[in-house]
C-alpha positions in Angstrom: -39.8 -7.6 52.1 -42.9 -8.7 53.9 -44.0 -9.6 57.1 -44.1 -13.2 57.1 -40.6 -13.6 55.3 -38.8 -11.2 57.6 -40.4 -12.9 60.9 -39.1 -16.3 58.9 -35.6 -15.7 58.9 -35.5 -13.5 62.3 -36.7 -16.5 63.8 -34.3 -18.5 61.5 -31.4 -16.7 62.6 -32.2 -17.4 66.4 -31.9 -20.8 65.8 -28.9 -20.2 64.0 -27.4 -18.7 66.9 -28.6 -21.3 69.5 -26.4 -24.0 67.3 -23.7 -22.2 67.1 -23.8 -22.2 70.9 -24.6 -25.8 70.9 -21.3 -26.3 69.1 -19.1 -24.1 70.4 -20.0 -24.2 74.0 -22.2 -27.3 74.9 -25.8 -28.3 74.4 -26.7 -27.8 77.8 -25.4 -24.3 77.6 -27.6 -24.0 74.6 -30.8 -25.3 75.8 -30.4 -23.7 79.3 -30.6 -20.4 77.3 -33.6 -21.8 75.3 -35.8 -22.6 78.2 -34.8 -19.0 79.8 -35.7 -17.6 76.3 -39.0 -19.2 76.1 -39.9 -17.8 79.7 -39.1 -14.6 78.5 -41.2 -14.7 75.4 -44.5 -15.5 77.8 -43.6 -12.7 80.0 -43.0 -10.6 76.9 -46.1 -11.4 75.8 -47.5 -10.2 79.0 -46.3 -6.6 78.5 -46.9 -6.2 74.5 -50.5 -7.1 75.6 -50.5 -3.9 77.9 -48.6 -1.6 76.2 -48.5 -2.8 72.7 -52.7 -3.6 72.4 -53.8 -0.6 74.9 -50.6 1.6 75.5 -50.6 0.9 79.5 -47.5 1.7 81.3 -46.9 -1.4 83.6 -43.4 -1.1 84.9 -44.3 -3.3 87.6 -43.7 -6.8 85.7 -41.3 -8.1 88.8 -44.2 -8.1 91.2 -46.7 -10.1 89.0 -43.4 -12.4 88.3 -42.9 -12.7 92.2 -46.7 -13.7 92.6 -46.4 -16.5 90.0 -43.3 -18.0 92.1 -45.0 -17.4 95.1 -47.6 -19.5 93.3 -45.0 -22.6 92.6 -44.5 -22.6 96.5 -48.0 -22.6 97.9 -49.2 -25.5 95.4 -45.9 -28.2 95.1 -44.9 -27.9 98.6 -46.4 -30.2 100.5 -48.2 -28.9 104.2 -46.0 -28.6 107.2 -48.6 -30.1 109.6 -47.0 -28.7 112.9 -47.1 -25.1 111.9 -50.7 -25.6 110.7 -51.9 -27.2 114.0 -49.8 -24.3 115.8 -51.3 -21.2 114.0 -54.5 -22.4 112.0 -57.0 -20.6 114.5 -55.4 -17.9 114.8 -54.9 -17.5 111.1 -58.6 -18.1 110.3 -59.8 -15.8 112.9 -57.8 -12.8 111.7 -59.0 -13.7 107.8 -62.7 -13.7 109.3 -61.9 -9.8 110.9 -60.0 -8.7 107.2 -63.1 -9.9 105.4 -65.4 -8.4 108.0 -63.6 -5.1 107.9 -63.5 -5.2 103.9 -67.5 -5.8 103.7 -68.2 -3.5 106.4 -66.1 -0.9 104.7 -67.8 -1.3 101.4 -70.9 -1.0 103.2 -70.2 2.2 104.2 -69.0 3.7 101.3 -72.2 2.5 99.5 -75.0 3.6 102.4 -73.6 6.7 103.7 -74.1 9.7 101.4 -70.4 11.5 101.0 -69.0 14.0 103.2 -67.3 14.1 106.7 -69.3 11.6 108.1 -68.9 8.6 105.8 -65.4 9.6 106.0 -64.8 9.3 109.3 -67.2 6.3 109.4 -65.2 4.4 107.0 -61.4 5.3 109.1 -63.0 3.9 112.2 -64.0 0.9 110.7 -60.3 0.2 109.0 -58.3 1.3 112.0 -60.7 -1.0 114.0 -60.7 -3.8 111.5 -57.1 -3.7 111.2 -56.1 -3.7 114.8 -58.5 -6.5 115.6 -56.8 -8.6 112.8 -53.3 -8.1 113.6 -54.2 -9.3 117.3 -55.1 -12.7 116.0 -52.5 -12.4 113.2 -49.2 -11.5 115.1 -49.7 -14.5 117.3 -50.5 -17.2 114.9 -47.2 -15.6 112.7 -44.9 -16.0 115.7 -46.2 -19.3 116.4 -45.4 -20.7 112.8 -42.3 -19.3 112.3 -41.6 -21.0 115.7 -41.8 -24.2 113.8 -38.4 -25.1 113.3 -37.1 -21.9 111.5 -34.4 -23.4 110.1 -35.9 -26.2 107.9 -39.3 -25.0 107.8 -41.1 -21.8 109.7 -44.2 -21.6 107.1 -47.0 -22.7 106.3 -46.2 -25.0 103.1 -48.4 -25.6 100.5 -51.0 -28.3 98.9 -48.6 -30.7 97.9 -50.0 -30.9 94.3 -47.9 -31.6 90.9 -45.8 -28.0 90.2 -47.1 -27.5 86.8 -50.7 -26.7 88.3 -49.0 -23.5 89.9 -48.5 -22.4 86.4 -52.5 -21.9 86.1 -52.7 -20.8 89.7 -50.0 -18.2 89.5 -51.8 -16.4 86.6 -54.9 -16.3 88.3 -53.2 -14.7 91.7 -51.7 -12.4 89.5 -54.9 -11.4 87.6 -56.7 -11.1 90.8 -53.9 -8.7 92.1 -54.2 -6.5 89.0 -58.0 -6.6 89.2 -57.0 -4.7 92.4 -54.4 -2.4 91.2 -56.2 -1.5 88.4 -59.6 -0.5 89.8 -57.1 2.0 91.8 -54.6 3.1 89.4 -55.8 2.6 86.1 -57.6 6.0 86.4 -54.0 8.2 86.6 -51.9 9.2 83.8 -49.4 7.1 82.2 -46.9 8.4 83.7 -48.3 8.4 87.2 -49.6 4.6 86.3 -45.9 3.8 85.8 -45.0 4.9 89.0 -48.1 3.3 91.0 -47.0 0.1 89.6 -43.6 0.5 90.0 -44.3 1.1 94.0 -46.9 -2.1 94.2 -44.0 -4.3 92.7 -41.9 -3.0 95.3 -44.6 -3.2 98.0 -45.2 -7.2 96.8 -41.5 -8.0 96.8 -41.1 -6.3 100.1 -44.1 -8.4 101.8 -42.8 -12.1 100.2 -39.1 -10.9 101.5 -40.4 -10.3 104.9 -43.9 -12.7 105.6 -41.7 -16.1 106.7 -44.9 -17.4 107.4 -46.0 -17.6 103.5 -43.1 -18.3 101.5 -39.9 -18.6 104.4 -39.1 -15.0 103.0 -35.6 -14.4 102.6 -34.5 -17.8 104.0 -35.8 -19.4 100.6 -37.8 -22.4 99.5 -35.2 -25.0 97.7 -35.8 -28.4 96.0 -38.9 -27.9 94.6 -40.8 -30.6 93.0 -40.2 -30.9 89.0 -42.9 -31.9 86.4 -39.7 -33.5 84.7 -37.8 -36.3 85.4 -34.6 -36.1 87.5 -31.2 -36.3 86.7 -30.4 -39.2 89.0 -33.2 -41.3 88.0 -32.2 -41.2 84.7 -28.9 -42.2 85.3 -29.9 -45.7 86.7 -32.9 -46.2 84.8 -31.9 -49.0 82.5 -34.0 -47.7 79.6 -32.0 -44.5 79.5 -28.5 -46.5 79.5 -29.7 -48.6 76.9 -31.0 -45.3 74.8 -27.7 -43.7 75.6 -25.5 -46.5 74.4 -27.4 -46.8 71.2 -27.1 -43.3 70.7 -23.4 -42.9 71.3 -22.6 -46.8 69.8 -20.5 -45.8 67.2 -18.1 -43.7 69.9 -18.0 -46.5 72.1 -17.3 -49.1 69.3 -13.6 -47.9 69.0 -13.1 -48.2 72.9 -11.6 -51.2 75.0 -14.1 -52.1 77.1 -12.8 -50.5 80.7 -12.7 -47.3 79.0 -15.9 -47.9 77.3 -17.9 -48.1 80.5 -16.4 -45.2 81.7 -17.1 -43.2 78.5 -20.6 -44.7 79.1 -20.9 -43.3 82.7 -19.8 -39.9 81.3 -22.5 -40.0 78.5 -25.3 -41.0 80.8 -24.3 -38.3 83.0 -24.3 -35.7 80.1 -27.0 -36.7 78.1 -29.3 -36.9 81.6 -29.1 -33.2 82.1 -29.9 -32.6 78.4 -32.7 -34.6 78.3 -34.4 -32.8 81.5 -33.6 -29.5 79.7 -35.1 -30.9 76.7 -38.5 -32.2 78.8 -38.3 -28.2 80.4 -38.1 -27.0 76.7 -41.1 -28.6 75.4 -43.6 -27.8 78.3 -42.3 -23.9 77.8 -42.8 -24.1 74.4 -46.2 -25.5 74.9 -47.2 -22.8 77.0 -45.9 -20.5 74.6 -47.7 -21.6 71.6 -51.3 -21.5 73.4 -50.4 -18.2 74.9 -49.6 -17.1 71.5 -52.1 -18.5 69.4 -54.5 -17.1 71.5 -53.1 -13.7 71.5 -53.2 -13.5 68.1 -56.6 -14.6 67.6 -57.6 -12.0 70.4 -55.6 -9.1 68.4 -57.3 -10.1 64.9 -60.7 -10.2 66.7 -63.0 -7.1 66.9 -62.0 -7.0 70.6 -58.6 -6.5 69.8 -59.3 -3.9 67.1 -61.3 -1.9 69.9 -58.6 -1.8 71.9 -56.2 -0.5 69.4 -58.7 2.2 68.5 -58.7 3.0 72.4 -55.0 2.8 72.0 -54.7 5.2 69.4 -57.3 7.9 70.4 -59.1 7.4 73.9 -61.5 10.5 73.4 -62.7 8.9 70.1 -63.4 5.6 71.7 -64.8 7.3 74.2 -67.3 9.4 72.0 -68.4 5.9 70.1 -69.8 4.5 73.1 -66.8 2.2 74.5 -65.9 2.1 78.0 -62.1 2.5 77.8 -61.5 2.1 82.0 -63.2 -1.5 81.7 -61.2 -2.5 78.9 -57.9 -1.0 80.4 -58.5 -3.1 83.3 -59.3 -6.3 80.9 -56.2 -5.6 79.1 -54.5 -4.9 82.3 -55.8 -8.0 84.2 -55.2 -10.8 80.9 -51.4 -9.1 80.8 -50.4 -9.5 84.4 -52.2 -13.1 84.1 -49.7 -13.9 81.5 -46.5 -12.4 83.6 -47.5 -14.1 86.7 -47.5 -17.7 84.4 -44.3 -17.0 83.7 -43.2 -16.2 86.5 -44.5 -19.6 87.7 -42.4 -21.1 85.1 -39.3 -19.6 85.9 -40.0 -20.6 89.4 -40.3 -24.2 88.4 -37.2 -24.2 86.3 -34.9 -22.8 89.3 -36.4 -25.4 91.3 -36.4 -22.6 93.9 -38.3 -19.4 95.2 -35.7 -16.6 96.1 -37.5 -13.6 96.9 -34.3 -11.1 96.6 -33.8 -12.3 93.1 -36.6 -10.2 91.6 -35.0 -7.0 91.0 -37.9 -4.5 89.3 -35.5 -2.2 88.0 -33.4 -4.2 86.5 -35.0 -7.3 84.8 -38.3 -5.1 84.4 -36.2 -3.1 81.8 -35.0 -6.3 80.2 -38.9 -7.6 79.5 -39.5 -4.1 78.2 -36.4 -4.1 75.7 -37.5 -7.2 74.3 -41.1 -5.8 73.5 -39.6 -2.5 72.0 -36.9 -4.2 70.3 -39.5 -7.1 69.1 -41.9 -4.8 68.0 -44.4 -3.6 70.2 -48.1 -4.4 69.2 -46.8 -7.5 67.4 -47.0 -10.9 68.9 -44.5 -12.4 67.1 -42.4 -9.2 67.5 -42.5 -9.9 71.4 -41.8 -13.7 71.2 -38.4 -12.6 69.2 -37.6 -10.3 71.3 -37.7 -12.4 74.1 -35.5 -14.9 72.6 -33.0 -12.2 71.0 -32.2 -9.9 74.2 -32.0 -12.9 76.3 -29.7 -14.3 74.0 -27.8 -10.9 74.0 -28.0 -11.0 77.8 -26.6 -14.5 78.3 -23.7 -14.4 75.8 -22.4 -10.5 76.0 -20.2 -11.7 78.9 -18.1 -14.6 77.2 -18.0 -12.7 73.6 -16.4 -9.7 75.8 -14.3 -11.8 77.4 -13.0 -13.1 74.1 -13.2 -9.6 72.8 -11.2 -8.2 75.5 -8.6 -11.4 75.0 -8.2 -10.5 71.3 -7.9 -7.2 71.4 -5.4 -6.6 74.0 -3.4 -10.0 72.5 -0.7 -7.5 71.6 -0.1 -6.6 75.5 2.0 -8.6 78.0 0.1 -10.9 80.1 1.0 -8.7 83.4 -0.3 -5.6 81.3 -1.9 -3.5 84.1 -4.2 -2.0 81.2 -4.6 -5.9 79.9 -5.9 -7.4 83.1 -8.4 -4.5 84.1 -10.3 -5.0 80.3 -10.2 -8.6 80.8 -11.6 -8.4 84.8 -14.3 -5.9 83.9 -15.9 -7.7 80.4 -18.6 -8.9 82.0 -20.0 -5.1 81.9 -19.7 -5.6 78.1 -23.4 -7.0 78.5 -24.4 -3.2 79.3 -22.9 -2.1 76.3 -24.4 -4.7 74.0 -27.6 -3.6 75.3 -27.4 -0.8 74.6 -25.8 -1.0 71.2 -28.7 -3.6 70.0 -31.6 -0.9 71.3 -29.9 1.7 69.7 -29.7 0.0 66.2 -33.1 -1.2 66.6 -34.6 2.3 67.0 -32.2 4.1 64.7 -33.0 1.8 62.0 -36.3 0.1 62.6 -38.3 2.4 65.1 -41.3 -0.1 65.2 -39.0 -2.9 66.1 -37.6 -5.7 64.2 -40.9 -6.7 63.5 -43.3 -3.8 63.9 -46.7 -4.1 64.4 -48.5 -4.8 61.0 -51.7 -2.4 60.3 -53.8 -4.1 58.0 -55.7 -1.8 55.0 -57.8 -2.8 52.3 -56.0 -4.9 49.9 -53.2 -5.5 52.5 -52.5 -9.4 52.8 -49.4 -9.2 54.7 
């Protein structure tokens, strides 16, 4: 079976699973899973660019996703005027001091000759600069967080449509990735993984503790939507008329009183579905754009160069390729894509909760998506994003069903039966391990492995 046919069958199977969920559970559940699958696929594409294209082991996925979520807050929330008035002057002076410290350190590094004097001078500049910065920053933070801390206690944002945060999230993640790459990309693969994980933890710790920026663990809720609100749809004449037309067959068989009650329930249910469909359209559009650009980049001379560096860095360097610079490029691009996915996730949730970013848990999921789908294959990463998130969400209800069916012969009060049913949610770990084991056993390159193009290969 050629790769194109395998791809078609794989995505047809995913569509069939979503249809089964829609009919067996509800379309709200199916569309909710679809939206998270689309976001997961975007993040998986970002990781695939780093690992599948260049062999970079980035374990800091959640850090870049959190930066995207932070961007959603800073773009969409309206500015808190009282907080700005309380702390803007000290914040500005602190920013100037910090910028001056960085500039002075760079100047010292470039102008002084390497040795003890340069190290001493840079140490003095950095220590003095940080002390001066904190001297103005701490009072600013205290005054900002004192402004109605139960409701605000932070600066707010720019008050722009939240959809702009998707681009801003990518740019912020790319900027931080540039800094991380400058420091960490010279490390060996295992040290790079440790470094990115550590930096990810630092990013999330900052977001949890710096209340003046995004309220920290107090969370930011009620973020603006790029799609209509259900309550607005339920009071819109055109939407009510549409629902009435759509369900005209069911409503025609009811009496007038029951018809009104049924129509009201149909409007409530359909409004939720309509909102999720709108999200699906936006997320699918972003995924298609990123996927198209990824495929074109991978098939370009630049993409072939990246794969050559991945397969043999020594040979690529001998041919005159700047390996470190190419690694920095792909690290920045992949991190930007992850940041876009993080901003999309916060947009879908409508809130920013720093405590929900759990690096070891969700970074593992994204990596499993790439490995199971097929590292080095963009369509494989998208497929992995859909499949693994489907398994992750549906493993719990399927596990409960299996436990109830498997222990049906036992009495309802049996201790073993109750224990198995109560712990059925842990079946998701079993299913995840089973999927990963089966794929690695029967298709080590993933369900859709990387296609190695050779002369005469038209696959």
